[in-house]
Structures are given as C-alpha cells and as structure tokens.
N, C-alpha and C positions, 0 to 999 in steps of 0.2 A: 504494500500500500504506500502511496506517496503522500507527501506533506499536504498538498492541495486537497486530496481526497479526505484526509483526516480532518483538515480544517472545515471543509464543507459538512462532513458528518457531524462534527461537534457543534457547528453553528445551527444546523437543522435540529439537532437534539435539544438545543436551548431555545428553539423556536424563534430564532433571530433572523432578520432579513439581511440581505447583502447591504442594503442602504444603511441600516442601523449600525452594523459592525464597521462598515467603511467610515462612517462619520465618527464613531468612537475611536477608531484607529488612526484617524486623520489621513486617510488615503481615499482615492477615488473608488467608486463602486465598480467601475470597469476594471481597475487594477486588481481589486479583490476577486472579481470573477475570473480574471486571467490566472491568478494564483490558485484558485480552487480547481481550475481546469488544466493546471500544469502547463500553461502557455508562458507564464512568467514566474520567476522565483523572487521572493522577497528577501531583502537584506535581513540580517539578524535582528536589527533594531525594529524593522517593520514587522517581522514575524512575532516578536515579543508584543508589540502594540496590538496586532490582530488577535493574538491569543488572549491578552488581557481584556480586550473588548468582548470576547466570547466568554471569558471566565475560565480559561483552561491554562495549564502550564506549558510554555513553549518547549521546555526540556522533555516533558512527557510526549509531546508530539514528535519530536526528533527521535526519541527512543523507540516509539512505536514504528516510525518509518524505517528505522534501522533494523528492527526485528522482523520485518516482513519476509515472507518466503520468497526466494528468488528463483528457486527451481522446484518443480513438483513433478514427480514421476508416478505414472499409473502403470504398474506391471501387468503383463498379460495374465499372470496367475490371479490377479484381482478380478478379472472378468467374471469368473465363476461365482464370486461373492455378491453379485448384483441381484437384487430382489425386484423383479419387474412388477409394477403396479397394474391396476385394472386398465390403464391407458395403453399398455403394451410397449412402452418405451421408457428408457431412462437416459438422462444426459449426465455424464460424469465430467464435470468441469475441472479444468486444471487450476484456475484461480477464481476466487469469489468476485462478484460484480465490481466491488470497489477497487480491485487490483487490475481491472481490465480497462485500458484507456485507448489503445489503438486496434488491437485485435482480440477476438474471443476464440476460444478453442475448447473442444470437448471430444470425448469418445461417446458416440451415439450407440446405444444398444436397442435394437428394434426387433420385437417379436414378429413371427410370421403373420402376414396380413395386416400389419399395423403401419401407420404413417406418423411422421414427426411433423408437428405444426411449424410453420414458417416464422422466422423472427419478424417482429412488427417494428414499424417506425424506422426502417433502414432505407437510407437514400444514398445511391451511388456506392453501395457496398459491394464487396467481392467475397466469394466463398470458394472453398476447396473441399471436396469430398475425396477420401481415399478409403476404399473398402478393405478392411483388415481381415475380415472373415465373413463368409456368406455372400449375399448379393442384395442389391437394392435397385430401385428404379427412381430416377429423377424425372419428374414431370416439370418441364420448363416451357412456359408459354403453351404451345400446342404440340410440343415435341416430347417424346419419351426417350430417355437415355438409360439403357440397361447397363449396370455396372456389376462386375463380379470381383471376387477376391484379387487384390492387386491393382485393380483399375482405379484411376483418379480422374477427376474433372474439376476444372476451374471455370467459374462463371460469374457474371454480374448478377447481384441479388435482384429478384423480381418478386417481391412479397405477395403480389396479388395473383401471380401465375406460376407458382412453383410448389412442389411437394415431394418429399422423400418417402418412399414406400418400400416395405419389405414384402415382395410377392412370392418369396421362396417358402419352403417348408421348415426352415431352420432359423434360429435367432441370428441376426447379422450384427457385426461390429464395424463401425465406420468412424474414421478420424475426420472431424469437421473443423475447419478454420474459417473464420469470417472477419472482415474488417468492421469497425463500428462507425 
C-alpha cells in the first residue's frame, strides 16, 4: 500500500472531505488529490501537516507503507484449496484493492458452465487472459474466442460486450491481468 492510499483511507474513515483536510493542511485541494492518487509526493513537512489535519501520525503512515507486501505468490498447490461458491467462480487476487493502482491481476477459477462477470467502470483498459489449466471461451463483441491450456489473449476491455465462460466439463484456471 502506498502513502497516498493510506492517507485517503484515513481521511475517509474520519469522514473528512478533501477540501477540509486541504484547508487545515494549508495546501490546495488539487495537490491533496494528487497525493492521494500517487501522482505527486508531499514533502515531509507537508505530509506531517496533512496527517495532523486528518488526526493521524505521519510516522504510522510511513511505517504502514513500508510494511506493505511487495511480492505475493499463489502456488499451484493452493489451487486445490479453493472452495467455489454457488456462483461457480472464485477470483484469487494477488493484492487487495488499495494496493492496486495501475494494474489488477488474479487467478480466475471457473466451474464448468459458469461465467465470470465483467469489470465495471473500465474505460480504455486492456486485459490479458492466459489459460493455466482447462479451457474457456471469451465472448468479445460478437466474436467467440476458444482458449485452451497454454493459450493467451490480449484485448481492449469492452465491458458491455465481453464475457469469460467455462464451457468445458472441468474446472478451469486462468491468469487474468487488466489495467485500471
């Protein structure tokens, strides 16, 4: 997790607006937004003022940021530990939402005959699917793309016209990567 994400989370937990925190910290609302979105980094002095305005300790924020996981491994042996719900699919994420800023990734586990819903609110995103085990079908616009073990596909996200389905008789495992 990065400092901006931690600041945003703390501000929202305190139910404070960007405007209020920026005013108390003597910075612009736009700059605070850039800090929270990791577009800009505050100086130490500015970080302390932002944290004081929120009511948190700047040292705690830095410590939390330093303790974030930088590498996450999902071993193949862990695939069998997955308990599929009534939906027929599970998404095993590598990082929690607050740690994903540019890309999202996961292992998709899809039961036979089930589909994975499409990500919402994605504009100009790209996605990659790589079938690790089994097979899936990507419905993209009006085209069907059958993918079997070892196949990969890279495409521009089309949230209104795409779907990933397992039409085989076995559970499929797919590595999925998408931009945010």
